[in-house]
C-alpha positions as CSV (number, residue, x, y, z in Angstrom):
1,M,-9.9,-13.8,15.9
2,H,-12.9,-14.3,13.5
3,P,-11.4,-15.4,10.2
4,E,-14.7,-16.8,9.0
5,F,-17.5,-14.2,8.6
6,I,-20.0,-16.8,7.5
7,Q,-19.5,-20.5,7.6
8,T,-22.1,-23.0,6.4
9,K,-22.1,-26.6,5.3
10,Y,-21.8,-25.5,1.6
11,F,-19.6,-22.4,1.6
12,T,-17.4,-20.1,3.8
13,I,-17.0,-16.4,3.5
14,N,-13.8,-15.1,5.0
15,T,-13.8,-11.9,7.1
16,L,-10.6,-10.8,5.4
17,W,-12.3,-10.8,2.0
18,I,-15.3,-8.9,3.4
19,F,-13.0,-6.1,4.5
20,F,-11.1,-6.2,1.3
21,A,-14.3,-5.8,-0.6
22,A,-15.3,-2.9,1.6
23,A,-11.8,-1.4,1.1
24,L,-12.2,-1.6,-2.7
25,I,-15.7,0.0,-2.6
26,V,-14.7,2.9,-0.3
27,G,-11.3,3.4,-2.0
28,T,-13.0,3.6,-5.4
29,Y,-15.6,6.1,-4.1
30,I,-12.8,8.4,-2.7
31,F,-10.9,8.0,-5.9
32,I,-13.9,9.1,-8.1
33,K,-14.5,12.1,-5.8
34,L,-10.9,13.2,-6.0
35,T,-10.6,12.6,-9.7
36,V,-13.6,14.9,-10.4
37,R,-12.3,17.5,-8.0
38,N,-8.9,17.6,-9.8
39,G,-10.4,17.7,-13.3
40,L,-9.1,14.4,-14.4
41,K,-10.9,11.9,-16.7
42,I,-11.8,8.8,-14.8
43,Q,-12.2,7.0,-18.2
44,F,-8.4,6.8,-18.4
45,I,-8.2,4.5,-15.3
46,S,-11.4,2.6,-16.1
47,E,-10.0,1.7,-19.6
48,H,-7.0,0.2,-18.0
49,S,-8.7,-1.3,-14.9
50,L,-8.3,-4.9,-16.0
51,G,-4.5,-4.4,-16.5
52,I,-4.2,-2.6,-13.2
53,I,-6.0,-5.5,-11.3
54,L,-4.1,-8.2,-13.2
55,W,-0.6,-6.7,-12.7
56,S,-1.3,-5.8,-9.0
57,L,-2.3,-9.4,-8.3
58,I,0.8,-10.7,-10.1
59,G,3.0,-8.4,-8.1
60,A,1.3,-9.2,-4.9
61,R,1.7,-12.9,-5.5
62,I,5.3,-12.8,-6.6
63,M,6.3,-10.8,-3.6
64,A,4.4,-13.1,-1.3
65,L,6.2,-16.1,-2.8
66,I,9.6,-14.4,-2.3
67,L,8.9,-13.4,1.3
68,N,7.4,-16.8,2.2
69,Y,9.5,-19.1,0.0
70,K,9.8,-21.7,2.7
71,T,6.0,-22.2,2.8
72,Y,5.6,-22.5,-1.0
73,F,8.8,-24.2,-2.0
74,Y,9.2,-26.7,0.8
75,E,9.8,-29.4,-1.8
76,F,10.4,-29.8,-5.5
77,S,7.2,-31.3,-6.8
78,F,4.4,-30.7,-9.3
79,E,2.0,-30.2,-6.4
80,A,4.1,-27.4,-4.9
81,L,4.5,-25.8,-8.3
82,I,0.7,-25.8,-8.8
83,K,0.1,-24.1,-5.5
84,V,2.0,-21.1,-6.7
85,F,-1.0,-20.2,-8.8
86,Y,-3.5,-20.6,-5.9
87,F,-4.2,-16.9,-5.5
88,W,-7.2,-17.6,-3.3
89,D,-5.1,-19.0,-0.4
90,K,-4.6,-15.4,0.8
91,G,-0.9,-15.5,0.0
92,L,-0.7,-11.9,-1.4
93,S,1.7,-9.1,-0.5
94,L,0.6,-5.5,-0.2
95,T,4.1,-4.2,-1.0
96,G,4.3,-6.3,-4.1
97,A,0.8,-5.1,-5.3
98,L,1.8,-1.5,-4.8
99,I,5.1,-1.8,-6.6
100,A,3.5,-3.5,-9.6
101,F,0.7,-1.0,-9.7
102,V,3.1,2.0,-9.7
103,I,5.2,0.4,-12.5
104,F,2.1,-0.2,-14.6
105,L,0.7,3.3,-13.9
106,V,4.0,4.9,-15.0
107,H,3.8,2.8,-18.2
108,I,0.2,3.7,-19.2
109,C,0.7,7.4,-18.3
110,K,3.7,7.6,-20.5
111,K,2.1,5.7,-23.3
112,N,-1.1,7.9,-23.2
113,E,0.7,11.2,-22.5
114,Q,-1.0,11.6,-19.1
115,D,0.3,13.7,-16.2
116,L,1.6,11.0,-13.9
117,W,1.9,13.3,-10.9
118,K,-1.7,14.4,-11.0
119,W,-2.8,10.8,-11.0
120,I,-0.5,10.0,-8.1
121,D,-2.0,12.9,-6.1
122,V,-5.5,11.4,-6.6
123,L,-4.6,7.7,-6.2
124,V,-2.4,7.8,-3.1
125,P,-5.0,9.1,-0.7
126,S,-7.6,6.8,-2.2
127,I,-5.4,3.8,-1.9
128,L,-4.5,4.7,1.7
129,V,-8.2,4.8,2.7
130,G,-8.7,1.4,1.2
131,L,-5.6,0.0,2.9
132,S,-6.8,1.2,6.3
133,I,-10.0,-0.7,6.0
134,G,-8.1,-3.8,4.7
135,Y,-5.9,-3.7,7.8
136,I,-9.0,-4.4,10.0
137,G,-9.5,-7.5,7.9
138,T,-5.9,-8.6,8.7
139,F,-6.7,-8.2,12.4
140,F,-9.6,-10.6,12.3
141,E,-7.6,-13.0,10.1
142,G,-4.7,-13.0,12.6
143,I,-1.9,-12.1,10.2
144,N,0.6,-9.3,10.2
145,Y,0.6,-9.6,14.0
146,G,3.0,-8.0,16.5
147,K,5.5,-9.0,19.2
148,P,4.7,-9.7,22.8
149,T,3.8,-6.6,24.9
150,S,2.9,-5.8,28.5
151,L,0.9,-2.8,27.4
152,P,-2.8,-2.8,28.5
153,W,-4.0,-2.9,24.9
154,G,-2.1,-6.1,24.1
155,V,-4.2,-8.7,22.4
156,N,-4.4,-12.5,22.8
157,F,-5.0,-14.5,19.6
158,E,-6.2,-18.1,20.0
159,S,-4.7,-19.5,16.8
160,S,-2.1,-22.2,15.9
161,Q,-0.9,-19.8,13.2
162,I,0.4,-17.3,15.8
163,K,3.5,-18.4,17.6
164,F,2.8,-16.3,20.8
165,T,0.3,-17.3,23.5
166,I,0.7,-14.1,25.5
167,P,-0.6,-10.6,24.7
168,I,0.9,-9.1,21.6
169,H,1.0,-5.7,19.8
170,P,-2.2,-5.3,17.7
171,T,0.0,-4.0,14.8
172,Q,-2.9,-4.3,12.4
173,I,-4.9,-1.7,14.4
174,Y,-1.8,0.5,14.6
175,A,-1.6,0.3,10.8
176,F,-5.4,1.0,10.4
177,L,-5.0,4.2,12.6
178,Y,-1.9,5.7,11.1
179,T,-2.9,4.9,7.5
180,L,-6.3,6.4,7.9
181,A,-4.8,9.5,9.6
182,I,-2.3,10.0,6.8
183,A,-5.1,9.6,4.2
184,I,-7.4,12.1,5.9
185,T,-4.6,14.6,6.4
186,L,-3.6,14.4,2.7
187,I,-7.2,14.9,1.5
188,L,-7.7,18.0,3.8
189,V,-4.3,19.5,3.0
190,S,-4.9,19.0,-0.8
191,K,-7.8,21.6,-0.5
192,T,-5.6,24.3,0.9
193,E,-4.7,27.3,-1.3
194,K,-1.0,26.8,-0.9
195,I,-1.1,23.3,-2.2
196,V,-3.6,24.1,-5.0
197,N,-1.3,26.9,-6.3
198,L,1.8,24.8,-6.4
199,P,3.5,25.0,-9.9
200,K,3.6,21.2,-10.2
201,A,1.4,18.3,-9.2
202,G,2.8,15.5,-7.1
203,F,3.3,17.0,-3.7
204,I,0.3,15.2,-2.1
205,G,1.2,11.8,-3.6
206,L,4.9,11.9,-2.8
207,I,4.4,13.2,0.8
208,G,1.7,10.5,1.3
209,V,4.0,7.7,0.0
210,S,6.9,8.9,2.0
211,A,4.9,9.3,5.2
212,F,3.2,5.9,4.9
213,A,6.4,4.0,4.0
214,F,8.2,5.6,7.0
215,V,5.6,4.8,9.6
216,N,5.2,1.3,8.1
217,F,9.0,1.0,8.4
218,L,8.7,1.8,12.1
219,E,5.8,-0.6,12.5
220,H,8.0,-3.5,11.5
221,F,10.1,-3.0,14.7
222,L,6.9,-4.2,16.5
223,R,6.0,-7.0,14.1
224,G,6.3,-10.6,15.3
225,D,5.2,-12.6,12.3
226,D,7.7,-14.5,10.2
227,T,9.1,-13.1,7.0
228,L,12.2,-13.2,4.8
229,L,15.2,-11.7,6.6
230,L,18.3,-10.1,5.1
231,F,21.2,-9.7,7.6
232,G,18.7,-10.1,10.4
233,I,16.4,-7.4,9.1
234,R,12.9,-7.9,7.8
235,V,12.9,-7.5,3.9
236,P,9.6,-5.7,3.9
237,Q,11.1,-3.2,6.4
238,I,14.1,-2.7,4.1
239,I,11.8,-2.1,1.1
240,M,9.8,0.5,3.1
241,L,12.9,2.3,4.0
242,I,14.0,2.4,0.4
243,I,10.6,3.7,-0.7
244,T,10.8,6.4,2.0
245,I,14.2,7.6,0.8
246,T,13.3,7.4,-2.9
247,A,10.0,9.3,-2.4
248,G,11.9,12.0,-0.4
249,I,14.5,12.3,-3.2
250,F,11.8,12.6,-5.9
251,L,10.0,15.2,-3.8
252,Y,13.2,17.3,-3.4
253,F,14.2,17.3,-7.0
254,H,10.7,17.5,-8.3
255,Y,10.2,20.9,-6.6
256,N,13.8,22.2,-6.8
257,K,14.3,21.6,-10.5
258,P,14.6,25.0,-12.3
259,T,11.5,25.9,-14.3
260,K,11.6,27.6,-17.7
261,T,10.7,31.0,-16.0
262,N,13.6,30.7,-13.6
263,K,16.0,29.9,-16.4
264,I,14.8,32.9,-18.4
265,K,15.3,35.2,-15.4
266,K,18.7,33.8,-14.8
267,T,19.8,34.3,-18.4
268,S,18.5,37.9,-18.4
269,W,20.4,38.7,-15.3
270,N,23.6,37.3,-16.7
271,I,23.2,39.4,-19.8
């Protein structure tokens, strides 16, 4: 573990924030490239960037508070209440940020008459690339860690924050690998003629969300860090399963809904 990238007498720079900054830069670069390639106007997102950042942070914080309520609400006091607003304590939830981001994106697309599915096709691969880099930061921070394992690549973390003193699954590295693999696959597949000629946008985005959520759901079987449980099941794992099923349903009905052309053909045949 190397949670501090730079530590001096006057300031400390956390490794986690270094990788989050790198994730933001690389993710933004990929996003700009895909936006231009798909003929979308990047000004639409830049005009709403402040709202996107704000609501994503709020969503990330609210979800983190829910999942770690014992840490933040250990007592009813003014001091505990104030700590709720300490965003810089690294108490943020990726799941909460993504949910809030999607809700806000749907709102602004509907308000500005933008094609939501085209934006999702561009944003999902970009976000996944950024996430993959961020997962490396969580490894150095020693969070989102796994259960004990006897596999040769098990990792020992010397930290009081981790409850295991034996080798554990490096689930952060697993997440980095599968997230990056999904992102690269989506970007490459999006260039193929079959995908480009689809009658509707949204395939890349929905497949990406479904694939990531499903593999992340499986990852939670190997996770050893504490979180909120519901009937003995990790709540983030339940959320990922719901997202997987929801994305799959959207994908099915999005591409199986009769188009106007099909309706005309069917009417003509009946006549």
